[in-house]
C-alpha positions as CSV (number, residue, x, y, z in Angstrom):
1,X,14.4,-18.0,13.3
2,X,11.6,-20.1,12.5
3,X,9.7,-21.4,15.1
4,X,7.1,-24.5,15.7
5,X,3.8,-23.2,17.4
6,X,2.0,-25.5,20.1
7,X,-1.4,-26.8,19.9
8,X,-2.2,-24.1,22.4
9,X,-0.6,-21.4,20.5
10,X,-2.0,-23.0,16.8
11,X,-5.5,-22.1,18.6
12,X,-5.4,-18.8,19.5
13,X,-3.8,-18.5,15.7
14,X,-7.0,-20.0,14.6
15,X,-9.0,-17.7,16.6
16,X,-7.4,-14.7,15.4
17,X,-7.9,-15.9,11.7
18,X,-11.3,-16.2,12.3
19,X,-12.4,-12.6,12.8
20,X,-10.8,-11.9,9.2
21,X,-13.1,-14.8,8.2
22,X,-15.9,-12.7,9.4
23,X,-14.4,-9.4,7.4
24,X,-14.2,-10.9,4.4
25,X,-17.5,-12.2,4.6
26,X,-18.5,-8.8,4.6
27,X,-16.5,-7.1,2.1
28,X,-18.1,-9.7,-0.4
29,X,-21.1,-7.6,0.0
30,X,-19.6,-4.0,0.5
31,X,-16.7,-3.9,-2.0
32,X,-19.5,-2.1,-4.3
33,X,-20.1,0.6,-6.9
34,X,-20.0,4.4,-5.2
35,X,-18.0,3.0,-1.6
36,X,-14.6,4.6,-0.3
37,X,-11.7,2.5,0.6
38,X,-11.6,5.0,3.5
39,X,-15.4,3.9,4.2
40,X,-14.5,0.2,4.4
41,X,-11.1,0.6,6.7
42,X,-13.0,2.0,9.6
43,X,-15.7,-0.5,8.8
44,X,-13.3,-3.0,9.3
45,X,-11.1,-1.5,12.0
46,X,-14.6,-1.5,14.0
47,X,-15.0,-5.2,13.4
48,X,-11.9,-6.2,14.4
49,X,-11.6,-4.5,18.0
50,X,-15.3,-5.7,18.7
51,X,-13.9,-9.4,18.1
52,X,-11.3,-8.9,21.2
53,X,-8.3,-7.8,18.3
54,X,-6.2,-5.3,17.0
55,X,-5.4,-4.3,13.2
56,X,-2.1,-5.6,13.0
57,X,-1.2,-3.1,10.1
58,X,-2.0,0.4,11.8
59,X,1.6,2.0,13.1
60,X,3.6,-1.1,11.6
61,X,6.4,1.3,10.2
62,X,4.3,4.1,10.5
63,X,1.2,2.9,8.0
64,X,-1.5,5.1,8.6
65,X,-4.8,2.9,8.2
66,X,-6.1,-1.0,9.1
67,X,-6.2,-2.3,5.7
68,X,-4.5,-2.1,2.2
69,X,-6.8,-1.4,0.0
70,X,-5.3,-1.9,-3.8
71,X,-7.2,-0.9,-6.6
72,X,-6.7,-2.2,-10.0
73,X,-3.3,-1.6,-11.2
74,X,-2.0,-0.9,-7.1
75,X,-0.2,-4.5,-6.6
76,X,-0.5,-4.1,-2.9
77,X,-0.4,-1.4,0.5
78,X,-2.8,0.9,-1.4
79,X,-3.5,3.4,1.3
80,X,-7.5,3.6,1.7
81,X,-8.8,7.3,1.4
82,X,-12.5,9.0,1.7
83,X,-11.7,10.1,-1.9
84,X,-10.4,6.3,-3.7
85,X,-14.3,5.8,-4.3
86,X,-14.9,1.9,-6.2
87,X,-16.9,2.0,-9.7
88,X,-18.1,-0.7,-11.2
89,X,-15.7,-2.8,-13.4
90,X,-13.1,-2.1,-10.7
91,X,-10.8,-4.6,-9.2
92,X,-9.7,-4.6,-5.4
93,X,-7.4,-6.0,-3.4
94,X,-8.5,-5.9,0.6
95,X,-5.3,-6.4,2.8
96,X,-6.2,-7.7,6.6
97,X,-3.8,-8.3,9.6
98,X,-5.4,-9.1,12.8
99,X,-3.5,-9.3,16.5
100,X,-5.7,-11.4,18.8
101,X,-4.5,-12.6,22.0
102,X,-1.3,-11.9,21.1
103,X,-1.1,-13.8,17.3
104,X,-1.4,-12.7,14.3
105,X,-3.1,-13.6,11.5
106,X,-2.8,-12.1,7.9
107,X,-4.9,-12.5,4.5
108,X,-5.8,-11.0,1.4
109,X,-8.6,-11.1,-1.2
110,X,-9.2,-9.6,-4.5
111,X,-12.6,-8.8,-5.1
112,X,-14.7,-7.9,-8.2
113,X,-16.7,-4.4,-8.6
114,X,-19.8,-4.7,-10.0
115,X,-19.2,-6.4,-13.4
116,X,-15.8,-7.1,-14.7
117,X,-14.3,-7.7,-17.7
118,X,-13.5,-11.3,-19.1
119,X,-9.5,-10.2,-18.1
120,X,-9.8,-9.1,-14.7
121,X,-12.0,-12.3,-13.6
122,X,-9.5,-13.9,-15.0
123,X,-7.1,-13.0,-13.3
124,X,-8.4,-12.7,-10.1
125,X,-9.4,-17.0,-10.6
126,X,-5.7,-17.5,-11.6
127,X,-4.1,-15.6,-8.5
128,X,-6.9,-17.9,-6.2
129,X,-5.6,-20.7,-7.7
130,X,-1.9,-20.3,-7.7
131,X,-2.9,-19.5,-4.0
132,X,-5.3,-23.2,-3.2
133,X,-2.1,-24.8,-5.3
134,X,1.1,-23.5,-3.2
135,X,-1.1,-24.3,0.3
136,X,-1.0,-27.7,-0.8
137,X,2.6,-27.7,-0.9
138,X,2.9,-26.6,2.8
139,X,2.9,-30.2,4.3
140,X,5.7,-31.6,6.2
141,X,8.7,-33.0,4.1
142,X,8.2,-30.6,1.9
143,X,10.7,-27.6,1.0
144,X,9.4,-23.7,0.9
145,X,10.7,-23.7,-2.8
146,X,8.0,-26.6,-3.4
147,X,5.4,-23.9,-2.4
148,X,7.0,-21.1,-4.6
149,X,7.2,-23.5,-7.8
150,X,3.6,-24.3,-7.0
151,X,2.5,-21.1,-7.4
152,X,4.7,-20.2,-10.3
153,X,3.4,-23.2,-12.5
154,X,-0.4,-21.9,-12.1
155,X,0.3,-18.2,-13.0
156,X,2.5,-18.9,-15.9
157,X,-0.2,-20.9,-17.4
158,X,-2.0,-18.3,-18.1
159,X,0.6,-16.0,-19.7
160,X,0.5,-13.2,-16.3
161,X,3.4,-12.9,-14.4
162,X,3.8,-13.4,-10.6
163,X,5.4,-10.3,-8.5
164,X,8.7,-10.7,-7.1
165,X,9.4,-7.9,-5.3
166,X,7.1,-8.8,-2.6
167,X,7.1,-12.6,-0.8
168,X,5.3,-14.2,1.6
169,X,6.7,-15.3,5.4
170,X,6.0,-16.4,8.3
171,X,3.8,-15.2,11.2
172,X,3.1,-15.4,14.6
173,X,4.2,-14.0,17.4
174,X,5.4,-11.2,14.8
175,X,3.5,-9.7,11.8
176,X,6.3,-11.1,9.6
177,X,9.0,-13.7,10.9
178,X,11.0,-16.3,8.8
179,X,10.7,-17.9,7.1
180,X,10.6,-16.3,3.4
181,X,8.4,-17.5,0.6
182,X,8.9,-16.3,-2.7
183,X,6.1,-16.5,-5.4
184,X,8.5,-18.2,-7.5
185,X,11.5,-20.6,-7.2
186,X,12.5,-24.6,-8.5
187,X,11.3,-27.7,-6.0
188,X,13.4,-28.8,-3.4
189,X,15.1,-26.2,-2.7
190,X,15.0,-23.4,0.6
191,X,14.4,-25.2,4.4
192,X,12.1,-28.3,4.9
193,X,8.7,-27.8,6.5
194,X,8.1,-29.0,9.5
195,X,4.4,-29.5,11.1
196,X,3.0,-26.3,13.4
197,X,5.1,-24.2,11.1
198,X,2.4,-21.0,10.1
199,X,3.0,-19.3,7.0
200,X,1.4,-16.5,5.1
201,X,1.1,-17.1,1.7
202,X,0.3,-14.4,-0.8
203,X,0.9,-14.8,-4.7
204,X,0.9,-11.0,-6.4
205,X,0.0,-11.5,-10.2
206,X,0.1,-9.1,-13.1
207,X,-1.3,-8.8,-16.6
208,X,1.9,-7.4,-17.8
209,X,4.9,-7.0,-16.6
210,X,5.6,-7.8,-13.0
211,X,7.7,-5.1,-12.7
212,X,6.5,-2.4,-10.2
213,X,6.9,1.4,-8.5
214,X,6.7,2.5,-5.0
215,X,5.0,5.6,-5.7
216,X,5.8,9.0,-3.5
217,X,4.0,7.8,-0.4
218,X,6.1,5.3,0.2
219,X,3.8,2.1,0.3
220,X,1.4,2.4,-2.8
221,X,3.4,-0.2,-5.3
222,X,1.7,0.1,-8.7
223,X,2.4,-2.2,-12.0
224,X,5.0,-0.2,-13.9
225,X,2.8,-1.0,-17.5
226,X,-0.3,0.3,-15.5
227,X,-2.6,-2.9,-15.8
228,X,-4.0,-4.8,-13.6
229,X,-2.6,-6.6,-10.1
230,X,-4.4,-9.1,-8.1
231,X,-3.5,-10.4,-4.6
232,X,-4.7,-13.6,-2.5
233,X,-3.3,-14.4,0.8
234,X,-3.7,-16.8,3.7
235,X,-2.3,-17.9,7.4
236,X,-1.6,-21.8,6.9
237,X,-0.5,-24.0,9.1
238,X,1.9,-26.8,7.7
239,X,0.2,-29.9,8.9
240,X,1.7,-33.7,8.0
241,X,-0.5,-34.7,5.6
242,X,-2.1,-31.7,4.7
243,X,-1.9,-27.5,5.6
244,X,-4.8,-25.7,7.3
245,X,-5.8,-22.4,6.2
246,X,-6.0,-20.4,9.4
247,X,-7.8,-17.4,7.5
């Protein structure tokens, strides 16, 4: 069941999203050569709790950390550790979920570690652009697949591939709610969007094949061909004329 949020609820979701905004501002200067993803995870949890929130991912279906830290060919759900050290030339996707005042937000960014090559830079920019184009379609009267199609079209222009094994989702009282939001589709299909609906839109884009495999830890999803992957996500409120990115 989809839920249309009242103004008071949206403000609480904004407050939760503000915590993620501050985390990303910190990460822009923290995802550097020589830093472990385990150290980043601990600092992010510290920030979340200092702002009166809870890390939404920690303990979710047994997940052991506060962030997902996905380096290079890891698509999503990379488990942070002290042995996973960022190095110059890497890209790393950091996915963060926050619960504050009973409401969830969920967002991700892919960061360049030092100097990266042209292909990696293009991948980041295309994935960022696909999220932006998807958000533009999150307006009342459109349909879910209008978001999906906008993402797919942006990715396809580059020759990269949208990941189809994972999708975006509604969020609010629960981390994952209806509806699902694929990163591909035919426009004009799916449920009609209503003002006040809150969605986590999250394109994942691969340089090579879109196919993935999950490692033995049961979480870490990697590209089947070992090529790079990027991930961008925002929690968004569907608006009458324009969507509002809450993270």
